N, C-alpha and C positions, 0 to 999 in steps of 0.2 A: 297404408290401411289403418293407421293408428288415429282414432277419432280425437284424442286429446291433442296430438300434434297438429292435426288438420285445423282444429279450433284455434290453437296458438298461432298458426300461420295466418288465419283469417283476421285475428286481432291485430297482428303486426301489419298485415296488408292494408287493413282499414286505416290504421294510423298513418301509414306512408301515403295513402290517397288524400288525406285531409289536412294533416299538420303542415306540410311544406307551404301550401298556399296561405294558410293562416299566419305562419311565421313571417312570410314575405309581406303580407298586409300589415302586420304589427310593426315590422321594421320600417315600412313606408310611412306609416302613421307617425312613428317617432321622428323620422327625417322631416316630415311635414310640419312638425311642431305641436302635435297633440300633447296636452299636459300629462305629466307623469302619472297622476292618480288614475286617469282614464286608461293609460297603457297597462298599468298594474291590474286594474279591474278586468279589462278585456283578456289579458294574459292569464289571470287567475281563473276566470270563467272558462277559458279554453282548456286549461289544465284540468279543472273539475269535470268538464264534459268528457274529455278523453279518458280520465280515470273511471268515471261512471260507465262509459261504454266498454272499456277493457274489462272491468269487473263483471259487468252484466254478460258480456259475450264469453268470457272465460269460464263462467259458471254453467252456462247452458247455451247450446247452439240455437235454441228456439227464441221465441219472444220473451223478453224480460224487461223489467222496469228500468234497470240500469242501462241497458242497451238503448231503450227508447229515449230516456231522458238525456243520456249522454250524446246521442246523435242529435236530438233536438237542440240541446244547449250549444253544441259545436256549430250547427247551422245558424243559430241565432247570433252567435258571436261573429261568425264570418260575415253575415249580413250587416251587423252593426258596424264592423270594421270597414266594410265596403261603403256604407252610407257616411261614416265619419270621414273616409277618404274623399268622397265627393264633396262633402261640406268644406273640408280643408282646401280642396282645389278650387271651389267656386267662391270662396269668401274674399 
């Protein structure tokens, strides 16, 4: 019944839902030969998105800018990594 604990569980659960896929995509891109600056950029953007989301959600369980932009950035990074993987596979 502790609302702070419930919020912390949601932050962790959201991390577990999104980060493993993103890390697998990042590893596949590295194995596929994507240049290191791209890997660092995508990894850094993913880290920033997850930090924004965690900060936004840990401060309030409702709508917040950190939560919105963190989620949006995470999804954009996953989409970019997916498209980069397709590009690497088809070139």
